[in-house]
MDAnalysis code that builds the backbone (N, CA, C; Angstrom):
import MDAnalysis as mda
import numpy as np

u = mda.Universe.empty(687, n_residues=229, atom_resindex=np.repeat(np.arange(229), 3), trajectory=True)
u.add_TopologyAttr("name", ["N", "CA", "C"] * 229)
u.add_TopologyAttr("resid", np.arange(1, 230))
u.add_TopologyAttr("resname", ["MET", "ILE", "TRP", "THR", "ALA", "LEU", "GLN", "CYS", "ALA", "SER", "ALA", "ASN", "ASP", "LEU", "ILE", "LYS", "VAL", "GLN", "PHE", "VAL", "GLN", "ARG", "PRO", "PRO", "TYR", "MET", "TYR", "GLN", "THR", "ASP", "SER", "GLY", "ALA", "VAL", "GLU", "GLY", "LEU", "LEU", "ILE", "ASN", "ARG", "VAL", "GLU", "GLN", "ILE", "PHE", "SER", "LYS", "ALA", "GLY", "ILE", "ALA", "MET", "GLU", "TRP", "ASN", "LEU", "THR", "SER", "VAL", "ASN", "ARG", "GLN", "TRP", "ASP", "ALA", "LEU", "MET", "ASN", "PRO", "ASN", "GLU", "MET", "THR", "CYS", "SER", "ILE", "GLY", "TRP", "TYR", "LYS", "SER", "GLU", "SER", "ARG", "GLU", "LYS", "ILE", "ALA", "LYS", "PHE", "THR", "LYS", "ALA", "ILE", "TYR", "GLN", "ASP", "GLN", "GLN", "HIS", "VAL", "LEU", "LEU", "ALA", "ARG", "LYS", "GLN", "PHE", "SER", "ILE", "GLN", "PRO", "SER", "ASP", "ARG", "LEU", "GLU", "THR", "LEU", "LEU", "LYS", "MET", "LYS", "ARG", "THR", "ARG", "VAL", "LEU", "VAL", "LYS", "ASN", "LYS", "TYR", "THR", "TYR", "GLY", "PRO", "LYS", "ILE", "ASP", "GLY", "MET", "LEU", "LYS", "ALA", "PHE", "LYS", "THR", "THR", "THR", "ILE", "LEU", "SER", "ASP", "ALA", "GLU", "ASN", "GLN", "GLN", "MET", "VAL", "ARG", "LEU", "LEU", "ILE", "ALA", "ASN", "ARG", "ALA", "ASP", "PHE", "MET", "VAL", "THR", "SER", "LYS", "LEU", "GLU", "ALA", "ASP", "TYR", "LEU", "LEU", "ALA", "ASN", "SER", "ASP", "PRO", "TYR", "ASN", "ASP", "LEU", "ARG", "ILE", "VAL", "ILE", "PRO", "VAL", "ASP", "MET", "PRO", "GLU", "ALA", "GLY", "LYS", "ARG", "TYR", "ILE", "ALA", "CYS", "ASN", "ARG", "LEU", "VAL", "SER", "ASP", "ALA", "LEU", "ILE", "GLU", "ARG", "LEU", "ASN", "LYS", "ALA", "ILE", "PRO", "PHE"])
u.atoms.positions = np.array([
    [-69.156, -45.494, 154.166],
    [-69.621, -44.810, 155.364],
    [-70.350, -43.540, 154.972],
    [-71.572, -43.363, 155.464],
    [-72.312, -42.137, 155.185],
    [-72.147, -41.173, 156.345],
    [-71.763, -39.993, 156.017],
    [-71.625, -38.934, 157.010],
    [-72.580, -37.828, 156.620],
    [-73.598, -37.556, 157.441],
    [-74.624, -36.572, 157.092],
    [-74.244, -35.210, 157.630],
    [-74.189, -34.229, 156.748],
    [-73.774, -32.887, 157.144],
    [-74.773, -32.274, 158.104],
    [-76.044, -32.306, 157.763],
    [-77.111, -31.755, 158.601],
    [-78.314, -32.675, 158.497],
    [-78.988, -32.898, 159.596],
    [-80.156, -33.751, 159.565],
    [-81.230, -33.218, 158.634],
    [-81.262, -31.903, 158.464],
    [-82.299, -31.298, 157.627],
    [-81.907, -31.263, 156.154],
    [-80.686, -31.688, 155.815],
    [-80.245, -31.642, 154.424],
    [-81.114, -32.557, 153.581],
    [-81.459, -32.118, 152.386],
    [-82.303, -32.900, 151.495],
    [-81.580, -34.150, 151.034],
    [-82.292, -35.273, 150.989],
    [-81.694, -36.519, 150.502],
    [-81.258, -36.382, 149.056],
    [-81.924, -35.467, 148.321],
    [-81.564, -35.255, 146.917],
    [-80.207, -34.578, 146.782],
    [-79.726, -33.986, 147.879],
    [-78.448, -33.274, 147.856],
    [-77.281, -34.173, 148.248],
    [-77.539, -35.465, 148.540],
    [-76.472, -36.360, 148.965],
    [-75.438, -36.522, 147.852],
    [-74.191, -36.250, 148.176],
    [-73.104, -36.354, 147.207],
    [-72.099, -37.396, 147.678],
    [-71.735, -38.283, 146.775],
    [-70.684, -39.257, 147.064],
    [-69.343, -38.558, 146.869],
    [-68.541, -38.484, 147.926],
    [-67.261, -37.775, 147.881],
    [-66.134, -38.800, 147.908],
    [-65.374, -38.845, 146.828],
    [-64.352, -39.874, 146.655],
    [-62.975, -39.381, 147.104],
    [-62.187, -40.316, 147.592],
    [-60.827, -39.987, 148.017],
    [-59.943, -41.216, 147.820],
    [-58.640, -40.989, 147.819],
    [-57.666, -42.074, 147.722],
    [-56.866, -42.143, 149.018],
    [-56.155, -43.245, 149.200],
    [-55.254, -43.353, 150.338],
    [-54.039, -42.472, 150.066],
    [-53.999, -41.311, 150.705],
    [-52.884, -40.404, 150.494],
    [-52.591, -39.626, 151.784],
    [-52.099, -40.335, 152.794],
    [-51.769, -39.644, 154.037],
    [-50.600, -38.691, 153.828],
    [-50.554, -37.564, 154.523],
    [-51.467, -37.167, 155.605],
    [-52.693, -36.378, 155.132],
    [-52.888, -36.263, 153.804],
    [-54.031, -35.507, 153.296],
    [-55.355, -36.217, 153.557],
    [-55.397, -37.533, 153.237],
    [-56.655, -38.285, 153.333],
    [-56.330, -39.767, 153.389],
    [-57.037, -40.471, 154.263],
    [-56.788, -41.912, 154.373],
    [-57.878, -42.550, 155.229],
    [-58.017, -43.859, 155.045],
    [-58.922, -44.655, 155.871],
    [-58.082, -45.532, 156.785],
    [-58.382, -45.525, 158.069],
    [-57.625, -46.310, 159.037],
    [-58.076, -47.769, 158.996],
    [-57.339, -48.614, 159.689],
    [-57.696, -50.035, 159.757],
    [-59.070, -50.238, 160.382],
    [-59.481, -49.312, 161.238],
    [-60.793, -49.422, 161.886],
    [-61.930, -48.905, 161.007],
    [-61.570, -48.334, 159.831],
    [-62.595, -47.818, 158.926],
    [-62.838, -46.335, 159.042],
    [-62.208, -45.669, 160.005],
    [-62.376, -44.223, 160.157],
    [-61.702, -43.496, 158.994],
    [-62.307, -42.392, 158.558],
    [-61.762, -41.583, 157.471],
    [-61.148, -40.330, 158.090],
    [-59.859, -40.120, 157.852],
    [-59.136, -39.048, 158.524],
    [-58.190, -38.350, 157.559],
    [-57.596, -37.263, 158.034],
    [-56.608, -36.539, 157.253],
    [-56.896, -35.057, 157.176],
    [-55.880, -34.308, 156.807],
    [-55.976, -32.848, 156.739],
    [-57.108, -32.402, 155.822],
    [-57.170, -32.955, 154.607],
    [-58.208, -32.544, 153.666],
    [-59.565, -33.144, 154.028],
    [-59.569, -34.338, 154.606],
    [-60.826, -34.956, 155.052],
    [-61.523, -34.040, 156.048],
    [-60.784, -33.592, 157.052],
    [-61.369, -32.716, 158.071],
    [-61.875, -31.416, 157.469],
    [-61.094, -30.859, 156.548],
    [-61.488, -29.590, 155.933],
    [-62.759, -29.752, 155.097],
    [-62.833, -30.828, 154.310],
    [-63.998, -31.036, 153.446],
    [-65.253, -31.324, 154.269],
    [-65.114, -32.080, 155.353],
    [-66.269, -32.325, 156.220],
    [-66.819, -31.012, 156.775],
    [-65.932, -30.104, 157.169],
    [-66.361, -28.810, 157.682],
    [-67.074, -28.001, 156.600],
    [-66.562, -28.069, 155.370],
    [-67.166, -27.321, 154.258],
    [-68.567, -27.838, 153.959],
    [-68.725, -29.158, 153.850],
    [-70.045, -29.730, 153.574],
    [-71.018, -29.458, 154.719],
    [-70.523, -29.523, 155.948],
    [-71.381, -29.243, 157.104],
    [-71.890, -27.804, 157.065],
    [-70.987, -26.873, 156.809],
    [-71.372, -25.461, 156.751],
    [-72.328, -25.195, 155.588],
    [-72.133, -25.926, 154.465],
    [-73.001, -25.742, 153.301],
    [-74.356, -26.432, 153.468],
    [-74.462, -27.328, 154.475],
    [-75.709, -28.042, 154.695],
    [-75.976, -29.094, 153.643],
    [-74.927, -29.734, 153.139],
    [-75.049, -30.751, 152.096],
    [-74.609, -32.098, 152.668],
    [-75.467, -33.113, 152.520],
    [-75.129, -34.453, 153.004],
    [-74.116, -35.094, 152.070],
    [-73.225, -35.911, 152.648],
    [-72.167, -36.518, 151.857],
    [-71.914, -37.947, 152.296],
    [-71.291, -38.709, 151.409],
    [-70.915, -40.085, 151.694],
    [-69.474, -40.279, 151.226],
    [-68.583, -40.647, 152.158],
    [-67.196, -40.903, 151.782],
    [-67.089, -42.210, 151.004],
    [-66.257, -42.194, 149.966],
    [-66.056, -43.390, 149.152],
    [-64.579, -43.512, 148.797],
    [-63.896, -44.514, 149.382],
    [-62.488, -44.768, 149.082],
    [-62.406, -45.553, 147.784],
    [-61.748, -44.981, 146.771],
    [-61.661, -45.645, 145.482],
    [-60.397, -45.215, 144.754],
    [-60.124, -45.832, 143.639],
    [-58.895, -45.555, 142.897],
    [-59.018, -44.259, 142.090],
    [-57.877, -43.741, 141.679],
    [-57.854, -42.538, 140.846],
    [-58.616, -42.775, 139.543],
    [-58.387, -43.918, 138.910],
    [-59.053, -44.198, 137.635],
    [-60.566, -44.217, 137.782],
    [-61.062, -44.840, 138.835],
    [-62.511, -44.894, 139.043],
    [-63.080, -43.525, 139.383],
    [-62.287, -42.716, 140.070],
    [-62.747, -41.360, 140.378],
    [-62.981, -40.576, 139.099],
    [-62.018, -40.648, 138.170],
    [-62.171, -39.875, 136.938],
    [-63.214, -40.486, 136.019],
    [-63.459, -41.780, 136.122],
    [-64.581, -42.394, 135.400],
    [-65.898, -41.786, 135.871],
    [-66.032, -41.648, 137.191],
    [-67.256, -41.090, 137.763],
    [-67.417, -39.619, 137.421],
    [-66.297, -38.915, 137.285],
    [-66.364, -37.498, 136.917],
    [-66.688, -37.321, 135.430],
    [-66.199, -38.237, 134.600],
    [-66.409, -38.126, 133.151],
    [-67.724, -38.747, 132.697],
    [-68.161, -39.807, 133.391],
    [-69.366, -40.537, 132.982],
    [-70.327, -40.631, 134.163],
    [-70.926, -39.529, 134.545],
    [-71.707, -39.496, 135.782],
    [-73.035, -40.239, 135.687],
    [-73.305, -41.042, 136.698],
    [-74.644, -41.602, 136.851],
    [-75.201, -41.334, 138.243],
    [-74.406, -40.638, 139.055],
    [-74.848, -40.140, 140.354],
    [-73.967, -38.948, 140.711],
    [-74.453, -38.109, 141.629],
    [-73.669, -36.939, 142.004],
    [-72.404, -37.367, 142.747],
    [-71.278, -36.951, 142.200],
    [-69.982, -37.361, 142.736],
    [-69.016, -36.194, 142.752],
    [-68.258, -36.092, 143.842],
    [-67.142, -35.148, 143.911],
    [-65.892, -35.916, 144.329],
    [-64.752, -35.334, 144.048],
    [-63.467, -35.924, 144.393],
    [-62.590, -34.815, 144.951],
    [-61.801, -35.120, 145.965],
    [-61.121, -34.042, 146.687],
    [-59.614, -34.049, 146.463],
    [-59.025, -32.845, 146.599],
    [-57.573, -32.708, 146.645],
    [-56.880, -32.540, 145.312],
    [-57.624, -32.221, 144.263],
    [-57.027, -32.155, 142.922],
    [-56.488, -30.775, 142.589],
    [-55.393, -30.750, 141.831],
    [-54.956, -29.529, 141.176],
    [-55.893, -29.275, 139.992],
    [-56.059, -28.015, 139.671],
    [-56.914, -27.652, 138.540],
    [-56.043, -27.468, 137.301],
    [-56.543, -27.926, 136.157],
    [-55.850, -27.735, 134.885],
    [-56.901, -27.495, 133.806],
    [-56.445, -26.988, 132.675],
    [-57.360, -26.688, 131.580],
    [-58.091, -27.944, 131.110],
    [-57.378, -29.056, 130.995],
    [-58.011, -30.294, 130.527],
    [-59.005, -30.829, 131.550],
    [-58.691, -30.689, 132.825],
    [-59.601, -31.178, 133.859],
    [-60.868, -30.328, 133.951],
    [-60.735, -29.039, 133.690],
    [-61.914, -28.166, 133.741],
    [-62.900, -28.479, 132.621],
    [-62.447, -29.176, 131.582],
    [-63.354, -29.601, 130.518],
    [-64.193, -30.803, 130.949],
    [-63.743, -31.478, 132.002],
    [-64.413, -32.681, 132.486],
    [-65.278, -32.393, 133.705],
    [-64.725, -31.656, 134.665],
    [-65.366, -31.506, 135.968],
    [-65.602, -30.041, 136.319],
    [-66.494, -29.842, 137.286],
    [-66.700, -28.527, 137.884],
    [-65.808, -28.431, 139.124],
    [-65.128, -27.318, 139.279],
    [-64.237, -27.132, 140.420],
    [-64.786, -26.068, 141.372],
    [-64.654, -26.348, 142.662],
    [-64.977, -25.344, 143.662],
    [-63.823, -24.345, 143.759],
    [-63.954, -23.409, 144.663],
    [-62.818, -22.568, 145.022],
    [-61.748, -23.460, 145.668],
    [-60.539, -22.960, 145.725],
    [-59.449, -23.719, 146.337],
    [-59.747, -23.988, 147.806],
    [-59.403, -25.208, 148.250],
    [-59.618, -25.566, 149.655],
    [-58.309, -25.665, 150.432],
    [-57.173, -25.656, 149.698],
    [-55.888, -25.812, 150.381],
    [-54.764, -25.367, 149.467],
    [-53.757, -24.711, 150.039],
    [-52.542, -24.351, 149.315],
    [-51.420, -25.278, 149.756],
    [-50.877, -26.044, 148.802],
    [-49.798, -26.969, 149.137],
    [-48.556, -26.238, 149.612],
    [-47.774, -26.935, 150.435],
    [-46.441, -26.455, 150.745],
    [-45.583, -26.575, 149.486],
    [-44.371, -26.115, 149.593],
    [-43.453, -26.107, 148.463],
    [-43.283, -27.502, 147.854],
    [-43.206, -27.559, 146.526],
    [-42.850, -28.795, 145.855],
    [-41.400, -29.157, 146.192],
    [-41.147, -30.457, 146.324],
    [-39.795, -30.954, 146.567],
    [-39.598, -32.215, 145.728],
    [-38.365, -32.670, 145.652],
    [-38.068, -33.967, 145.066],
    [-37.781, -34.944, 146.196],
    [-38.446, -36.083, 146.170],
    [-38.108, -37.181, 147.062],
    [-37.267, -38.141, 146.237],
    [-35.986, -38.227, 146.564],
    [-35.019, -38.887, 145.682],
    [-34.239, -39.986, 146.390],
    [-33.763, -40.937, 145.589],
    [-32.825, -41.929, 146.105],
    [-31.520, -41.229, 146.483],
    [-30.938, -41.626, 147.577],
    [-29.679, -41.017, 147.993],
    [-28.566, -41.297, 146.989],
    [-28.691, -42.413, 146.278],
    [-27.651, -42.780, 145.322],
    [-27.695, -41.932, 144.057],
    [-28.819, -41.245, 143.822],
    [-28.920, -40.393, 142.640],
    [-28.261, -39.054, 142.942],
    [-27.320, -38.662, 142.105],
    [-26.513, -37.477, 142.379],
    [-27.303, -36.195, 142.104],
    [-27.718, -35.543, 143.185],
    [-28.376, -34.238, 143.094],
    [-27.769, -33.342, 144.161],
    [-27.401, -32.130, 143.768],
    [-26.898, -31.149, 144.700],
    [-27.962, -30.063, 144.924],
    [-28.007, -29.470, 146.115],
    [-28.990, -28.408, 146.367],
    [-28.906, -27.248, 145.380],
    [-27.746, -27.071, 144.763],
    [-27.573, -25.973, 143.807],
    [-28.033, -26.357, 142.398],
    [-28.392, -27.622, 142.196],
    [-28.827, -28.070, 140.871],
    [-30.174, -27.451, 140.504],
    [-30.396, -27.314, 139.202],
    [-31.663, -26.818, 138.694],
    [-32.521, -27.995, 138.249],
    [-33.819, -27.916, 138.502],
    [-34.732, -28.966, 138.063],
    [-34.677, -29.108, 136.542],
    [-34.595, -27.983, 135.855],
    [-34.530, -28.012, 134.395],
    [-33.347, -28.842, 133.922],
    [-32.192, -28.675, 134.565],
    [-30.998, -29.435, 134.186],
    [-31.199, -30.929, 134.439],
    [-31.782, -31.265, 135.584],
    [-32.008, -32.671, 135.925],
    [-32.954, -33.337, 134.927],
    [-34.006, -32.613, 134.522],
    [-34.994, -33.198, 133.617],
    [-34.481, -33.315, 132.193],
    [-33.433, -32.561, 131.863],
    [-32.841, -32.654, 130.523],
    [-31.856, -33.815, 130.409],
    [-31.402, -34.326, 131.540],
    [-30.403, -35.385, 131.521],
    [-31.020, -36.701, 131.058],
    [-30.371, -37.360, 130.122],
    [-30.917, -38.604, 129.561],
    [-31.014, -39.720, 130.591],
    [-30.144, -39.681, 131.590],
    [-30.150, -40.761, 132.585],
    [-31.256, -40.609, 133.624],
    [-31.912, -39.447, 133.683],
    [-32.901, -39.180, 134.727],
    [-34.185, -39.966, 134.488],
    [-34.675, -40.608, 135.552],
    [-35.941, -41.332, 135.514],
    [-36.857, -40.757, 136.603],
    [-37.966, -40.182, 136.175],
    [-38.886, -39.543, 137.120],
    [-40.105, -40.440, 137.328],
    [-40.407, -40.732, 138.584],
    [-41.578, -41.534, 138.921],
    [-42.801, -40.621, 138.943],
    [-43.774, -40.923, 138.095],
    [-44.932, -40.049, 137.903],
    [-46.210, -40.831, 138.176],
    [-47.098, -40.226, 138.947],
    [-48.396, -40.837, 139.222],
    [-49.306, -40.659, 138.012],
    [-49.858, -41.758, 137.522],
    [-50.744, -41.722, 136.362],
    [-51.969, -40.854, 136.635],
    [-52.312, -40.001, 135.655],
    [-53.459, -39.091, 135.707],
    [-53.276, -37.933, 136.693],
    [-52.060, -37.747, 137.226],
    [-51.786, -36.612, 138.105],
    [-51.158, -35.485, 137.293],
    [-51.302, -34.281, 137.810],
    [-50.587, -33.137, 137.269],
    [-49.714, -32.562, 138.376],
    [-48.554, -32.071, 138.003],
    [-47.630, -31.476, 138.962],
    [-47.523, -29.968, 138.758],
    [-48.512, -29.431, 138.083],
    [-48.523, -28.009, 137.774],
    [-47.999, -27.769, 136.372],
    [-48.378, -26.639, 135.756],
    [-48.029, -26.391, 134.349],
    [-46.533, -26.341, 134.078],
    [-45.737, -25.829, 135.015],
    [-44.299, -25.705, 134.757],
    [-43.617, -27.060, 134.733],
    [-43.880, -27.895, 135.731],
    [-43.240, -29.212, 135.778],
    [-43.775, -30.105, 134.667],
    [-45.095, -30.111, 134.480],
    [-45.677, -30.900, 133.381],
    [-45.089, -30.473, 132.041],
    [-44.931, -29.154, 131.866],
    [-44.395, -28.625, 130.609],
    [-42.960, -29.036, 130.377],
    [-42.141, -29.016, 131.436],
    [-40.739, -29.414, 131.292],
    [-40.615, -30.898, 130.978],
    [-41.401, -31.737, 131.651],
    [-41.355, -33.175, 131.386],
    [-41.668, -33.469, 129.922],
    [-42.635, -32.734, 129.383],
    [-43.026, -32.940, 127.991],
    [-41.989, -32.363, 127.027],
    [-41.544, -31.144, 127.305],
    [-40.617, -30.462, 126.399],
    [-39.267, -31.162, 126.326],
    [-38.780, -31.651, 127.466],
    [-37.455, -32.271, 127.501],
    [-37.524, -33.777, 127.239],
    [-38.737, -34.295, 127.062],
    [-38.938, -35.734, 126.803],
    [-38.223, -36.576, 127.863],
    [-38.384, -36.130, 129.104],
    [-37.769, -36.833, 130.230],
    [-38.348, -38.241, 130.351],
    [-37.502, -39.191, 130.702],
    [-37.977, -40.552, 130.932],
    [-38.868, -40.573, 132.170],
    [-40.122, -40.948, 131.991],
    [-41.061, -41.005, 133.111],
    [-41.515, -42.440, 133.330],
    [-41.546, -42.831, 134.582],
    [-42.027, -44.151, 134.984],
    [-43.424, -43.948, 135.552],
    [-44.447, -44.349, 134.804],
    [-45.829, -44.150, 135.230],
    [-46.235, -45.215, 136.246],
    [-47.004, -44.790, 137.248],
    [-47.469, -45.726, 138.263],
    [-48.903, -45.407, 138.653],
    [-49.691, -46.452, 138.856],
    [-51.037, -46.310, 139.401],
    [-51.062, -46.557, 140.901],
    [-49.900, -46.822, 141.482],
    [-49.811, -47.148, 142.904],
    [-50.018, -45.903, 143.764],
    [-50.398, -46.128, 145.020],
    [-50.477, -45.025, 145.967],
    [-49.055, -44.598, 146.333],
    [-48.939, -43.408, 146.910],
    [-47.613, -42.831, 147.129],
    [-46.719, -43.683, 148.030],
    [-47.317, -44.357, 149.015],
    [-46.491, -45.184, 149.889],
    [-45.888, -46.372, 149.126],
    [-46.609, -46.878, 148.110],
    [-46.061, -47.935, 147.262],
    [-45.050, -47.363, 146.265],
    [-45.279, -46.115, 145.830],
    [-44.336, -45.475, 144.918],
    [-42.972, -45.304, 145.580],
    [-42.970, -45.038, 146.879],
    [-41.707, -44.933, 147.611],
    [-40.913, -46.227, 147.488],
    [-41.610, -47.349, 147.544],
    [-40.922, -48.637, 147.425],
    [-40.286, -48.798, 146.043],
    [-40.923, -48.230, 145.021],
    [-40.345, -48.276, 143.677],
    [-39.042, -47.484, 143.622],
    [-39.007, -46.354, 144.322],
    [-37.765, -45.575, 144.393],
    [-36.674, -46.376, 145.097],
    [-37.025, -46.966, 146.234],
    [-36.046, -47.728, 146.999],
    [-35.516, -48.905, 146.187],
    [-36.382, -49.475, 145.331],
    [-35.984, -50.613, 144.487],
    [-35.261, -50.172, 143.216],
    [-34.953, -48.875, 143.109],
    [-34.206, -48.335, 141.965],
    [-34.983, -48.454, 140.647],
    [-36.319, -48.342, 140.713],
    [-37.123, -48.334, 139.497],
    [-37.187, -46.927, 138.897],
    [-36.856, -45.918, 139.711],
    [-36.803, -44.521, 139.265],
    [-35.871, -43.773, 140.206],
    [-35.559, -42.521, 139.847],
    [-34.594, -41.747, 140.633],
    [-35.237, -40.813, 141.646],
    [-36.354, -40.220, 141.266],
    [-37.046, -39.335, 142.211],
    [-38.491, -39.139, 141.776],
    [-39.286, -38.612, 142.701],
    [-40.662, -38.240, 142.427],
    [-40.891, -36.838, 142.968],
    [-41.866, -36.154, 142.409],
    [-42.216, -34.804, 142.845],
    [-43.391, -34.904, 143.813],
    [-43.285, -34.203, 144.918],
    [-44.377, -34.195, 145.884],
    [-44.289, -32.923, 146.714],
    [-45.211, -32.752, 147.653],
    [-45.161, -31.579, 148.517],
    [-44.241, -31.858, 149.704],
    [-43.774, -30.805, 150.345],
    [-42.908, -30.963, 151.523],
    [-43.642, -31.723, 152.623],
    [-44.914, -31.412, 152.819],
    [-45.717, -32.087, 153.840],
    [-45.760, -33.590, 153.591],
    [-46.044, -33.970, 152.351],
    [-46.163, -35.379, 152.014],
    [-44.800, -36.076, 152.065],
    [-43.762, -35.400, 151.593],
    [-42.419, -35.982, 151.629],
    [-41.976, -36.267, 153.058],
    [-42.241, -35.333, 153.966],
    [-41.895, -35.545, 155.375],
    [-42.612, -36.771, 155.929],
    [-43.901, -36.901, 155.584],
    [-44.676, -38.046, 156.061],
    [-44.112, -39.350, 155.496],
    [-43.836, -39.370, 154.200],
    [-43.346, -40.593, 153.562],
    [-41.986, -41.010, 154.117],
    [-41.119, -40.044, 154.369],
    [-39.811, -40.371, 154.950],
    [-39.965, -40.946, 156.356],
    [-40.891, -40.379, 157.113],
    [-41.084, -40.834, 158.490],
    [-41.729, -42.214, 158.553],
    [-42.377, -42.637, 157.457],
    [-43.124, -43.897, 157.485],
    [-42.642, -44.904, 156.451],
    [-41.450, -44.678, 155.882],
    [-40.906, -45.594, 154.884],
    [-39.875, -46.516, 155.517],
    [-39.745, -47.697, 154.978],
    [-38.761, -48.662, 155.466],
    [-38.034, -49.269, 154.263],
    [-36.749, -49.081, 154.103],
    [-35.872, -48.289, 154.987],
    [-35.856, -46.823, 154.570],
    [-36.285, -45.944, 155.437],
    [-36.433, -44.525, 155.123],
    [-35.113, -43.866, 154.756],
    [-33.996, -44.403, 155.275],
    [-32.709, -43.721, 155.053],
    [-32.163, -43.911, 153.644],
    [-32.894, -44.605, 152.767],
    [-32.472, -44.710, 151.371],
    [-32.928, -43.513, 150.542],
    [-33.734, -42.638, 151.136],
    [-34.308, -41.505, 150.413],
    [-33.961, -40.199, 151.092],
    [-34.055, -39.124, 150.341],
    [-33.820, -37.794, 150.901],
    [-34.660, -36.770, 150.147],
    [-34.843, -35.615, 150.762],
    [-35.579, -34.508, 150.163],
    [-34.583, -33.528, 149.559],
    [-34.813, -33.143, 148.308],
    [-33.978, -32.160, 147.623],
    [-34.892, -31.099, 147.027],
    [-34.471, -29.831, 147.134],
    [-35.260, -28.731, 146.564],
    [-34.377, -27.965, 145.574],
    [-34.489, -28.247, 144.269],
    [-33.697, -27.504, 143.276],
    [-33.978, -26.006, 143.351],
    [-33.008, -25.216, 142.928],
    [-33.127, -23.765, 143.074],
    [-34.263, -23.190, 142.230],
    [-34.645, -23.877, 141.156],
    [-35.710, -23.366, 140.292],
    [-37.019, -24.143, 140.461],
    [-37.179, -24.785, 141.623],
    [-38.382, -25.586, 141.856],
    [-39.615, -24.684, 141.866],
    [-40.611, -24.980, 141.019],
    [-41.816, -24.136, 140.981],
    [-42.598, -24.221, 142.292],
    [-43.377, -23.190, 142.556],
    [-44.247, -23.205, 143.722],
    [-45.301, -24.294, 143.566],
    [-45.710, -24.864, 144.688],
    [-46.773, -25.869, 144.652],
    [-48.113, -25.182, 144.388],
    [-49.083, -25.972, 143.948],
    [-50.372, -25.411, 143.564],
    [-51.416, -25.474, 144.662],
    [-52.604, -25.043, 144.308],
    [-53.760, -25.097, 145.204],
    [-54.567, -26.346, 144.895],
    [-55.215, -26.881, 145.927],
    [-56.039, -28.075, 145.771],
    [-57.524, -27.708, 145.839],
    [-58.320, -28.464, 145.082],
    [-59.736, -28.146, 144.910],
    [-60.599, -29.382, 145.112],
    [-61.902, -29.169, 145.199],
    [-62.893, -30.234, 145.074],
    [-63.375, -30.217, 143.635],
    [-63.298, -31.380, 142.970],
    [-63.801, -31.516, 141.599],
    [-65.098, -32.318, 141.647],
    [-66.127, -31.862, 140.918],
    [-67.428, -32.526, 140.919],
    [-67.888, -32.802, 139.489],
    [-68.683, -33.853, 139.331],
    [-69.181, -34.151, 137.990],
    [-70.345, -33.235, 137.620],
    [-70.810, -33.370, 136.375],
    [-71.802, -32.431, 135.836],
    [-73.180, -32.600, 136.439],
    [-73.404, -33.688, 137.166],
    [-74.701, -33.851, 137.830],
    [-74.821, -32.971, 139.074],
    [-73.696, -32.532, 139.597],
    [-73.715, -31.613, 140.740],
    [-74.042, -30.224, 140.206],
    [-75.142, -29.681, 140.641],
    [-75.638, -28.421, 140.067],
    [-74.735, -27.248, 140.427],
    [-74.835, -26.193, 139.630],
    [-74.101, -24.960, 139.922],
    [-74.520, -24.384, 141.277],
    [-75.792, -24.599, 141.634],
    [-76.284, -24.090, 142.920],
    [-75.582, -24.785, 144.085],
    [-75.353, -26.108, 143.973],
    [-74.641, -26.825, 145.028],
    [-73.169, -26.418, 145.077],
    [-72.563, -26.215, 143.909],
    [-71.175, -25.734, 143.870],
    [-71.074, -24.383, 144.561],
    [-72.037, -23.525, 144.327],
    [-72.025, -22.197, 144.947],
    [-72.178, -22.301, 146.460],
    [-73.017, -23.227, 146.919],
    [-73.150, -23.427, 148.369],
    [-71.838, -23.889, 148.979],
    [-71.136, -24.780, 148.272],
    [-69.829, -25.216, 148.753],
    [-68.839, -24.056, 148.761],
    [-68.846, -23.272, 147.685],
    [-67.917, -22.133, 147.600],
    [-68.115, -21.153, 148.760],
    [-69.376, -20.909, 149.099],
    [-69.659, -19.970, 150.188],
    [-69.186, -20.507, 151.538],
    [-69.056, -21.837, 151.630],
    [-68.631, -22.461, 152.886],
    [-67.125, -22.636, 152.985],
    [-66.400, -22.326, 151.900],
    [-64.947, -22.510, 151.892],
    [-64.269, -21.286, 152.492],
    [-63.526, -21.453, 153.584],
    [-62.908, -20.295, 154.244],
    [-61.602, -19.876, 153.603],
    [-60.998, -20.749, 152.771],
    [-59.645, -20.495, 152.235],
    [-59.632, -19.290, 151.315],
])
């Protein structure tokens, strides 16, 4: 679906903007409409910047292929920024600050509100469900690596990852409070899961628009000027 920011926008400025199915941040409905908190925000930013855009629903792997091996101007929305990612893509200013990080966990997995995330990740029995190619911020990523926590990698979307938790393929996953609330409200059977916030849970990060190297610095600056956050 092509969504034109301004009729006067140059055709040379058309950017393919990629997203994944990740409600309530971004998703495509059965009717083909593109909706979500970040979708609405990004449309407003491109409109204010006067840059034409085209929504493209695709996988995480294909998004990073387009960012690393550009053959057309492409941006991808909703990413945390990291040192390794900045070597690949150009990032705009932050477009959104996530709510607090939480654990979405199986009820059968023993976690108390007074528990520390560090303690849980050091336990040999702990299995953390991790989205492939995602970052959970430097503190959580660092602990997973330092403690050699057992991680179950998945390329599935978050709603499918919930099913892996329910099927006892892992014990918990890290997500934002907003997303956890949505997943609990839309999971079946939702009562097999619960939200836990360890006392040392790091703050959630900011989300950005990442663009490949074909997107000029001038276009990035136009987007930055249109970002109200």
